[in-house]
N, C-alpha and C positions, 0 to 999 in steps of 0.2 A: 693242305698238307701242313706238316710241323716245320717251320723253317725257321730262319736265325731271328725272325722277329715275333715269332711266338714265345710266350713265356707259359711256366707251369701253373696249373689250377691253382689260386692263391688259398691259403690257410688265415692268414690275417694282413692288415692293411699294411704296405710297405712304407719305410719312414719318409719316403719323397712324397706321400700323400698326407701328410701332417703338417699343419700349418695354423699359426696363430691367428686368432680372430681379431681384425682391426677394429676400431673405434674412433670416438675423439668428437670434436665439435663439427667437424665437416659431415660426419657419418650422422650426427643427431640433427642437422640442419637439413640433411636430404630426407631424412625421416618425418622431419614435421612439414616440410613441403609437399609430401606425397599425401601425409594425412590433410592438410588443409585442401589439396585438390582432389581428395577422395579417390585417389589413383591406385592402382595394382601395379606390381612389378613382377616379371618373370623370376626376379632375383630372390623375391621373397616366398611366392607361390611355389617354386619350383626347387625351393631349398638349394640355391645354387651355392656352391662352397667358395664363390669369388664374392659374395655380397659384402663382406666387410673391406675388402680391398677396393671394390667400386665405388661403395657408397663413401669412403673415405676420401675418393679422388673427386668426390662431387658428379658422378654420374650412376644412371641406372639404366635397364631396359625396361620400357614400358609394356604393360600388358592391358590391351584393350578388350572391350566388349565383356567383362566381367571375370571372375575368377574360378569358375565351373565350366568343364569342358565337355561336349557331347560323345568323345570317343574316352576309350579308357586304354589307352597304351602303357604297356606294364614296366615300363622304365620311366614313368613321369611322376612325378609326387603332386601335380595340380590335381585337385579334387574333380569327380565326376558327377554329373547330375543335370536336371533342369536348369535353365537359365531365363531370367526373363529378357525382354527386348533391350538391344543397344541403347544406354543413356544419350540421347540427342546432345545433352550440354558436355558430355565427356570430351570431343575433339578441343573445344575453347579452354577447358579448365587444363587438358594436357599441354594444351600450346602456351597457356600463361605458367605453367610450373616450367617447361622447358625455358621460357625467355629468365624466369625467376633463377633458375642454376646455371645460367649463362653459357648453356650448351652451344659447342660449333658442330656438333654431330651426335645424331639422335638415333637409337634403334628401336623401333616400335613392333611389338609381336602381338598376339594375339591368342585365345583359346580358339580351338576348333568349333565352330557352330555350324554343323549340319542342319541343325533345326532352321535356319534362316535362308530364305529362298535363294541369297546370292552368297551365301556362305560368310555373309559380313563385310563383302568387299566394299560397298558403298559407304562403310562407316571407317575402313581403312582410309578410301579417298578422302572423306571429309576431314578425316584427323591429320592426313599428311596436307592438304590445303590449309587447315587452320595453322598447323605448325610453320610452314612456310609464308603464312601471311604476318604471323605473330613475330617471326624471326626470318625475316627473307634472307638472310647468308648462311642459314644453318644447311647442313646436309643431313638428308633423311634416307635411313636404311629401314626396310622393312623386311619383317621374316614372316612370311604368310604362310597359312595351311594350304591343302592342297584343292580348296574349293570342289570336291569332288569330280574335278577335272574338267570344269565348265569356263571355256574360253571367256565368256563374256565378263565373268566375275574376274579374271585375270587381266582383261582389257581394262575394266573400270578401275582396278589399283594402278596399272602402269600410266594411263592417262592423266592421273593425279600428280604424276611427276617425281616419283621417288628416285633417290639419286644412285640406290644399290637396291635390287630384288634379291631376298635370300629365301631359299626353301630347302629345310634340312631333309637328307636322304635318311640319315639316322642309323640304319645298319643295312646289311647285306639281304639280296631279296629272299634267300633261303630262309631267314629267320622273321621275316615281315609277318607271317601269322602268329607266331609266339609274342613278339616285340610290338609290332603295331598292328593289331588287328583293326579292320577297317580301312586300312591304307593298302596301297599298291605300288610297289615299285616303278612298274611301267610308267604308271599315272604321275608320279613324282618328277622323273625323268622328261616323262613329255611336258609338263608343265614347265620346266627350265629352258627346255628346247623352245616351247613357244613363246616364251618372255623374249627371248634372242630373237627370235623371227619377226616378232611384232615391234619391239621397241629395240633395235641392236645396239643404240647408244647408252642402254642401261646396263652396265654389269652385273651379271648373275652370280651367285654364290651359294654355296651348300656346305653341310656339316655332317660329320659321320662319328658316331661312337665307337671306341674300340674295347673289347673285354667281353663280350656279350656271346663270344662262340663262334666267331668269324675266323676263318682262315684267311692267310697271305694272300693266296690266288683269288680269294674272293674279293677282297680291300682292292687288290690291282685292278679287277674286271670294273668295280665301281670307277675308280678314276677314270679309267677308259670310257666307259659309259657317260660320265660328266662331262669330259672333255669332248666328246662326240656332240654333246648336247649343247656346247659352246659355254659351259659354264668355266669361270675365270678365276674365283677365289674360292678357297676350301679350309674348312676348320677340322682339325682331328684331336678329339680329347676323350679321357679315361671317362668309361662310364662307372659311376658309383649307385650303388644301390640305395635309394632315398629310406626304404623301411623295410621290415621283414616280408611285408605284402607284396614287394616288388621283385621282380627277376633278380637272382643272385649275380655276383660277379663271376664270369668264367675265370678271367686272368687279368693280371695287374701288368701293364705294359710299362716297361721302363721308359725313364727319360730318354736313353740313348735311341731306344727303338722308335720313339716317337721322332728323334732328329732324323733318324734314317727313314722314316716314313715321309718326313717333309721332304727330304732330296730326290725320293722317289715320285714324290706329288709333281715337283717341279720338273723333273724330267719328263713326266708324263705328258707337260703343258700347262700346268696351273701357272698363273702371272702372279698370285699371292698366296700364301699357306701361312698357316698359324697350327702349329702342332705341338701339344703337351701333354701332360696328365691333368691339369686345370684348365685347359683351353674348352671354351664352350662358344656356341655360334657368335654371340654378340661379345665375347670377351676382347677387348682393345680393338675394338672394329674400327676404331679411325685409324688407327696405326697400320692395320691390314690394309685399309683403302689406300693409306699413303704407299705403302709397298706397292700395289697395283699402278699408281701412277709413276 
């Protein structure tokens, strides 16, 4: 339905989505450390609009197992295509970089690796353990793919001891065939539910993009499904078209509407919610975790 949270189809990017690109010495230092460690970030590969802000604050979201994805989601700027096996030395290099950056909280994600027998779960586990070994006090959040619904892969990641397990729903079920070909809404919901059943002490988190053509009622139903699955944290952000080859933006959601969505999400039962045009799944992740506490 068209309700108070829906905006008109856009003709041009609104002023609240225009921002200055940050840089400076800390930004350059982060770039240098990433280059030295031969590491990828989702900030760079996915063309995140927050890269300047995050790098300038000395943080980044690491992308493991390469920079090419086996799926071809039509919202994502990460390249698609064949990929070699994961680099066995990557976990150690990433851990050393995390220590050099003096991070207290780190987010680690990956491309989707449907070509690997475990979806890359063992590489996630090795990376988590390497980071904890190098920086015992650090908190590790992992943003994982769906592992094609395999419980054993999910267990492998959870047994490595992440502090937060994140898996993005991304959009409403009706739009999955268009937005996320190769993914299934029910499978993602079940993954979050199984994570809570297997390791109830590990909080779960998910994220949703707005502006792809979803209705208000569909968004509310996702909130209810996530709460039923035991999800505790939620991020809501504006979908932005990475290139002319990707899905177009159907609407721009106003900052006030994002504020209202946050209140609705909290009333639905989420313990911590980040909601705004520039919010992404790993944006200010440590602060969101503090809100959970």
